C-alpha beads as a LAMMPS data file, in Angstrom:
LAMMPS data file: protein, C-alpha beads

255 atoms
254 bonds

1 atom types
1 bond types

-500.0 500.0 xlo xhi
-500.0 500.0 ylo yhi
-500.0 500.0 zlo zhi

Masses

1 110.0

Atoms # bond

1 1 1 -288.494 -139.255 -87.304
2 1 1 -290.076 -137.530 -84.466
3 1 1 -292.491 -134.696 -84.719
4 1 1 -289.870 -131.754 -83.338
5 1 1 -286.832 -131.059 -85.111
6 1 1 -284.285 -128.655 -84.594
7 1 1 -282.746 -126.678 -87.851
8 1 1 -278.543 -126.744 -87.181
9 1 1 -276.296 -124.682 -89.294
10 1 1 -272.934 -125.707 -89.323
11 1 1 -269.665 -123.938 -90.619
12 1 1 -266.679 -125.869 -91.628
13 1 1 -263.361 -125.626 -93.391
14 1 1 -261.766 -127.189 -96.597
15 1 1 -258.352 -126.763 -96.686
16 1 1 -254.971 -128.415 -98.145
17 1 1 -254.901 -131.580 -100.455
18 1 1 -258.795 -131.905 -99.600
19 1 1 -259.498 -129.114 -102.433
20 1 1 -259.621 -132.141 -104.920
21 1 1 -262.205 -133.900 -103.461
22 1 1 -265.522 -133.486 -105.305
23 1 1 -268.736 -131.746 -103.802
24 1 1 -270.498 -135.083 -103.900
25 1 1 -267.832 -136.907 -101.985
26 1 1 -267.814 -134.342 -99.466
27 1 1 -271.392 -134.750 -98.739
28 1 1 -271.078 -138.512 -98.525
29 1 1 -268.026 -137.860 -96.118
30 1 1 -270.203 -135.868 -93.738
31 1 1 -273.242 -138.076 -94.035
32 1 1 -270.514 -140.592 -92.585
33 1 1 -269.109 -138.646 -90.155
34 1 1 -272.609 -138.347 -88.526
35 1 1 -273.233 -141.605 -88.249
36 1 1 -270.501 -142.469 -86.839
37 1 1 -270.465 -139.534 -84.226
38 1 1 -274.074 -141.013 -83.125
39 1 1 -275.572 -137.673 -83.862
40 1 1 -279.449 -137.752 -83.561
41 1 1 -280.052 -136.571 -86.964
42 1 1 -283.568 -136.728 -88.609
43 1 1 -284.325 -138.643 -91.897
44 1 1 -286.755 -138.160 -94.241
45 1 1 -289.869 -140.533 -94.505
46 1 1 -290.635 -142.640 -97.450
47 1 1 -289.074 -146.149 -98.946
48 1 1 -285.382 -144.713 -98.922
49 1 1 -284.907 -142.429 -95.902
50 1 1 -281.896 -140.250 -96.413
51 1 1 -280.513 -137.824 -93.769
52 1 1 -281.777 -134.073 -93.770
53 1 1 -278.435 -132.420 -94.862
54 1 1 -278.328 -129.520 -97.476
55 1 1 -274.864 -127.724 -98.555
56 1 1 -274.683 -124.216 -99.511
57 1 1 -272.394 -122.684 -102.488
58 1 1 -270.514 -125.531 -103.106
59 1 1 -267.099 -124.913 -103.828
60 1 1 -265.316 -125.466 -107.470
61 1 1 -262.659 -128.209 -107.518
62 1 1 -259.215 -126.920 -106.309
63 1 1 -260.648 -123.961 -104.050
64 1 1 -259.685 -123.950 -100.580
65 1 1 -262.087 -122.315 -98.110
66 1 1 -262.928 -121.083 -94.095
67 1 1 -266.410 -120.348 -94.964
68 1 1 -268.408 -123.194 -95.981
69 1 1 -271.805 -124.440 -94.693
70 1 1 -274.351 -127.077 -94.565
71 1 1 -277.544 -127.266 -92.800
72 1 1 -278.929 -130.578 -91.060
73 1 1 -282.252 -131.598 -88.887
74 1 1 -282.066 -132.971 -85.929
75 1 1 -284.352 -134.708 -83.142
76 1 1 -282.267 -133.324 -80.187
77 1 1 -279.735 -130.935 -78.911
78 1 1 -276.420 -131.075 -77.495
79 1 1 -274.124 -127.427 -76.908
80 1 1 -272.587 -126.028 -80.049
81 1 1 -269.015 -126.877 -78.362
82 1 1 -269.960 -130.440 -77.974
83 1 1 -271.310 -130.624 -81.506
84 1 1 -267.903 -129.358 -82.605
85 1 1 -265.796 -131.613 -80.694
86 1 1 -267.794 -134.648 -81.855
87 1 1 -267.665 -133.588 -85.110
88 1 1 -264.128 -132.993 -85.578
89 1 1 -263.026 -136.658 -83.709
90 1 1 -264.594 -137.887 -86.775
91 1 1 -262.457 -135.182 -89.576
92 1 1 -259.455 -135.842 -91.202
93 1 1 -256.593 -133.463 -91.855
94 1 1 -257.776 -130.619 -94.143
95 1 1 -261.684 -130.820 -93.046
96 1 1 -262.887 -129.256 -89.810
97 1 1 -265.708 -127.603 -88.251
98 1 1 -265.625 -124.416 -86.973
99 1 1 -268.938 -123.662 -85.193
100 1 1 -272.718 -124.844 -84.897
101 1 1 -275.529 -122.674 -84.685
102 1 1 -279.626 -123.230 -83.802
103 1 1 -281.671 -121.650 -86.746
104 1 1 -285.195 -119.866 -85.947
105 1 1 -288.180 -122.585 -86.685
106 1 1 -289.105 -120.464 -89.820
107 1 1 -285.033 -120.350 -91.429
108 1 1 -284.553 -120.835 -94.729
109 1 1 -281.790 -122.989 -96.408
110 1 1 -278.951 -122.041 -96.558
111 1 1 -278.490 -123.198 -100.251
112 1 1 -281.159 -120.701 -101.066
113 1 1 -280.436 -117.614 -99.412
114 1 1 -276.302 -117.396 -100.318
115 1 1 -276.032 -113.786 -101.677
116 1 1 -272.263 -113.354 -101.936
117 1 1 -268.973 -114.611 -101.234
118 1 1 -265.277 -113.360 -100.405
119 1 1 -262.049 -114.765 -101.660
120 1 1 -258.134 -113.990 -101.500
121 1 1 -256.181 -114.609 -104.278
122 1 1 -252.454 -115.706 -104.208
123 1 1 -250.303 -115.819 -106.715
124 1 1 -248.417 -119.670 -106.656
125 1 1 -244.575 -119.646 -105.629
126 1 1 -241.607 -121.845 -106.729
127 1 1 -242.674 -124.520 -104.460
128 1 1 -246.148 -125.008 -105.725
129 1 1 -244.660 -125.075 -109.299
130 1 1 -241.813 -127.664 -108.397
131 1 1 -243.195 -130.483 -110.036
132 1 1 -243.755 -132.499 -113.299
133 1 1 -247.118 -134.020 -114.274
134 1 1 -247.875 -137.212 -115.907
135 1 1 -247.689 -135.495 -119.393
136 1 1 -244.119 -134.209 -118.727
137 1 1 -245.556 -130.428 -119.371
138 1 1 -242.466 -128.263 -119.326
139 1 1 -242.405 -126.382 -116.029
140 1 1 -242.988 -122.577 -116.069
141 1 1 -240.231 -120.312 -114.846
142 1 1 -241.221 -118.761 -111.455
143 1 1 -239.776 -115.172 -112.736
144 1 1 -242.965 -115.575 -115.226
145 1 1 -245.394 -115.631 -112.648
146 1 1 -243.564 -112.941 -110.958
147 1 1 -244.074 -110.286 -113.959
148 1 1 -247.305 -111.336 -114.564
149 1 1 -248.507 -111.016 -110.740
150 1 1 -246.628 -107.604 -111.383
151 1 1 -248.823 -106.246 -114.171
152 1 1 -251.928 -108.011 -112.726
153 1 1 -251.449 -106.188 -109.277
154 1 1 -251.099 -102.638 -111.283
155 1 1 -254.476 -102.720 -112.723
156 1 1 -256.856 -104.079 -109.829
157 1 1 -257.387 -100.424 -108.853
158 1 1 -258.735 -99.300 -112.037
159 1 1 -260.711 -102.445 -113.193
160 1 1 -264.184 -101.262 -111.379
161 1 1 -263.822 -97.712 -113.283
162 1 1 -264.412 -99.389 -116.456
163 1 1 -268.094 -99.156 -117.458
164 1 1 -268.142 -102.737 -118.515
165 1 1 -265.876 -105.926 -117.406
166 1 1 -266.622 -107.931 -120.315
167 1 1 -265.398 -111.969 -120.141
168 1 1 -266.239 -114.549 -122.473
169 1 1 -268.077 -117.165 -120.134
170 1 1 -269.199 -120.597 -121.038
171 1 1 -272.471 -122.250 -119.443
172 1 1 -274.043 -125.838 -119.851
173 1 1 -276.099 -124.499 -122.883
174 1 1 -274.338 -121.744 -124.704
175 1 1 -270.863 -119.530 -124.583
176 1 1 -271.143 -115.732 -124.606
177 1 1 -269.645 -112.323 -123.580
178 1 1 -271.131 -111.565 -120.601
179 1 1 -270.392 -107.873 -118.580
180 1 1 -269.641 -109.346 -114.819
181 1 1 -269.406 -105.742 -113.258
182 1 1 -272.509 -106.429 -111.675
183 1 1 -271.558 -109.343 -109.300
184 1 1 -268.112 -107.210 -108.202
185 1 1 -268.781 -105.737 -105.014
186 1 1 -265.068 -105.090 -103.834
187 1 1 -261.881 -105.516 -105.718
188 1 1 -258.794 -104.702 -104.147
189 1 1 -255.114 -105.475 -103.614
190 1 1 -254.084 -106.580 -99.943
191 1 1 -250.632 -107.557 -98.796
192 1 1 -249.558 -108.374 -102.182
193 1 1 -252.708 -110.132 -103.012
194 1 1 -256.158 -109.782 -104.509
195 1 1 -258.988 -109.642 -102.165
196 1 1 -262.669 -110.157 -104.111
197 1 1 -266.273 -109.921 -102.711
198 1 1 -268.404 -111.096 -105.419
199 1 1 -271.963 -112.136 -105.963
200 1 1 -273.078 -115.875 -105.318
201 1 1 -276.117 -118.179 -105.541
202 1 1 -279.186 -118.048 -107.686
203 1 1 -279.894 -114.746 -108.326
204 1 1 -276.461 -113.761 -109.926
205 1 1 -273.276 -116.553 -109.198
206 1 1 -269.768 -114.918 -110.340
207 1 1 -266.924 -117.244 -110.152
208 1 1 -263.367 -115.185 -109.203
209 1 1 -261.858 -117.382 -112.047
210 1 1 -263.978 -114.742 -114.434
211 1 1 -262.725 -111.642 -112.642
212 1 1 -259.341 -113.185 -112.753
213 1 1 -259.430 -113.555 -116.332
214 1 1 -260.799 -109.992 -116.562
215 1 1 -257.614 -108.626 -114.647
216 1 1 -255.479 -110.950 -117.554
217 1 1 -257.141 -109.083 -120.012
218 1 1 -256.660 -105.751 -118.579
219 1 1 -252.821 -106.564 -117.897
220 1 1 -252.261 -107.908 -121.250
221 1 1 -250.910 -111.243 -119.888
222 1 1 -252.207 -114.884 -120.584
223 1 1 -255.038 -115.957 -117.876
224 1 1 -254.089 -119.480 -116.503
225 1 1 -255.904 -120.776 -114.121
226 1 1 -252.568 -122.847 -112.328
227 1 1 -250.780 -119.483 -111.805
228 1 1 -253.257 -118.673 -108.921
229 1 1 -254.407 -120.407 -105.677
230 1 1 -258.147 -119.267 -104.650
231 1 1 -259.487 -119.331 -101.173
232 1 1 -262.792 -118.104 -99.690
233 1 1 -262.927 -116.344 -96.680
234 1 1 -266.666 -116.589 -95.472
235 1 1 -270.128 -116.807 -97.348
236 1 1 -272.471 -114.313 -97.397
237 1 1 -276.900 -113.650 -97.009
238 1 1 -278.949 -110.366 -97.040
239 1 1 -280.277 -109.848 -93.884
240 1 1 -283.370 -108.114 -92.763
241 1 1 -281.838 -104.485 -93.439
242 1 1 -280.390 -105.647 -96.822
243 1 1 -276.784 -105.679 -95.174
244 1 1 -274.538 -108.745 -96.297
245 1 1 -273.572 -110.733 -93.253
246 1 1 -272.268 -114.146 -92.403
247 1 1 -274.434 -117.171 -92.432
248 1 1 -273.318 -117.609 -89.287
249 1 1 -275.332 -114.312 -88.024
250 1 1 -278.636 -116.452 -88.829
251 1 1 -279.205 -118.088 -85.463
252 1 1 -277.327 -118.533 -81.982
253 1 1 -274.945 -121.045 -80.385
254 1 1 -276.394 -123.627 -78.367
255 1 1 -275.314 -123.075 -74.545

Bonds

1 1 1 2
2 1 2 3
3 1 3 4
4 1 4 5
5 1 5 6
6 1 6 7
7 1 7 8
8 1 8 9
9 1 9 10
10 1 10 11
11 1 11 12
12 1 12 13
13 1 13 14
14 1 14 15
15 1 15 16
16 1 16 17
17 1 17 18
18 1 18 19
19 1 19 20
20 1 20 21
21 1 21 22
22 1 22 23
23 1 23 24
24 1 24 25
25 1 25 26
26 1 26 27
27 1 27 28
28 1 28 29
29 1 29 30
30 1 30 31
31 1 31 32
32 1 32 33
33 1 33 34
34 1 34 35
35 1 35 36
36 1 36 37
37 1 37 38
38 1 38 39
39 1 39 40
40 1 40 41
41 1 41 42
42 1 42 43
43 1 43 44
44 1 44 45
45 1 45 46
46 1 46 47
47 1 47 48
48 1 48 49
49 1 49 50
50 1 50 51
51 1 51 52
52 1 52 53
53 1 53 54
54 1 54 55
55 1 55 56
56 1 56 57
57 1 57 58
58 1 58 59
59 1 59 60
60 1 60 61
61 1 61 62
62 1 62 63
63 1 63 64
64 1 64 65
65 1 65 66
66 1 66 67
67 1 67 68
68 1 68 69
69 1 69 70
70 1 70 71
71 1 71 72
72 1 72 73
73 1 73 74
74 1 74 75
75 1 75 76
76 1 76 77
77 1 77 78
78 1 78 79
79 1 79 80
80 1 80 81
81 1 81 82
82 1 82 83
83 1 83 84
84 1 84 85
85 1 85 86
86 1 86 87
87 1 87 88
88 1 88 89
89 1 89 90
90 1 90 91
91 1 91 92
92 1 92 93
93 1 93 94
94 1 94 95
95 1 95 96
96 1 96 97
97 1 97 98
98 1 98 99
99 1 99 100
100 1 100 101
101 1 101 102
102 1 102 103
103 1 103 104
104 1 104 105
105 1 105 106
106 1 106 107
107 1 107 108
108 1 108 109
109 1 109 110
110 1 110 111
111 1 111 112
112 1 112 113
113 1 113 114
114 1 114 115
115 1 115 116
116 1 116 117
117 1 117 118
118 1 118 119
119 1 119 120
120 1 120 121
121 1 121 122
122 1 122 123
123 1 123 124
124 1 124 125
125 1 125 126
126 1 126 127
127 1 127 128
128 1 128 129
129 1 129 130
130 1 130 131
131 1 131 132
132 1 132 133
133 1 133 134
134 1 134 135
135 1 135 136
136 1 136 137
137 1 137 138
138 1 138 139
139 1 139 140
140 1 140 141
141 1 141 142
142 1 142 143
143 1 143 144
144 1 144 145
145 1 145 146
146 1 146 147
147 1 147 148
148 1 148 149
149 1 149 150
150 1 150 151
151 1 151 152
152 1 152 153
153 1 153 154
154 1 154 155
155 1 155 156
156 1 156 157
157 1 157 158
158 1 158 159
159 1 159 160
160 1 160 161
161 1 161 162
162 1 162 163
163 1 163 164
164 1 164 165
165 1 165 166
166 1 166 167
167 1 167 168
168 1 168 169
169 1 169 170
170 1 170 171
171 1 171 172
172 1 172 173
173 1 173 174
174 1 174 175
175 1 175 176
176 1 176 177
177 1 177 178
178 1 178 179
179 1 179 180
180 1 180 181
181 1 181 182
182 1 182 183
183 1 183 184
184 1 184 185
185 1 185 186
186 1 186 187
187 1 187 188
188 1 188 189
189 1 189 190
190 1 190 191
191 1 191 192
192 1 192 193
193 1 193 194
194 1 194 195
195 1 195 196
196 1 196 197
197 1 197 198
198 1 198 199
199 1 199 200
200 1 200 201
201 1 201 202
202 1 202 203
203 1 203 204
204 1 204 205
205 1 205 206
206 1 206 207
207 1 207 208
208 1 208 209
209 1 209 210
210 1 210 211
211 1 211 212
212 1 212 213
213 1 213 214
214 1 214 215
215 1 215 216
216 1 216 217
217 1 217 218
218 1 218 219
219 1 219 220
220 1 220 221
221 1 221 222
222 1 222 223
223 1 223 224
224 1 224 225
225 1 225 226
226 1 226 227
227 1 227 228
228 1 228 229
229 1 229 230
230 1 230 231
231 1 231 232
232 1 232 233
233 1 233 234
234 1 234 235
235 1 235 236
236 1 236 237
237 1 237 238
238 1 238 239
239 1 239 240
240 1 240 241
241 1 241 242
242 1 242 243
243 1 243 244
244 1 244 245
245 1 245 246
246 1 246 247
247 1 247 248
248 1 248 249
249 1 249 250
250 1 250 251
251 1 251 252
252 1 252 253
253 1 253 254
254 1 254 255
């Protein structure tokens, strides 16, 4: 590895059937894409060198996104547009690079500064539900989803008015009832869908599924994760003014 390396932040989207690809497989995919594109990426030192690459706020399986990020170090630079073009020549349907920026020398890794994410939640339609799985589970009626949707959308404007919003949360160590209100920055109905702006990261990490569960509890309907599609719009960090802004605002495009 050369003495001087450049810190690069890459923004990408994960869409379509690729939402069922796990985080580790996606990491390996990008590592191979970097090799195929013949980028001048930097490697670690030691007996088992690896690409200097780290990902921010991994997506849960089944969630799509247009605001994903990873950082990497390169030994040399090319313009941002050229980075994007060469990356996307190696991509498959469902994954594509949206932008590339150069980070300041002392910039922290994306994974350590993520503070929030926003999502749009859509209710599944007849086309989404028109299948039979391997266990021959009875197909749920579209009318049931429509009725549930109506009840949930009615309670969205009032959920944050509650003093506490309690849900049952499972962790690796235990199970407990938790008040998740502190992690909900914004919650509203937009074009018949649900918009959520939630805490994300090491300080407090709130999954959109937990908010959906709270909405179902408030509406008096059963929560079923297969009724919804979750899409992440963007990932944010707190800038020097303590405002939540896109991770893309941490650096500058390369000309």
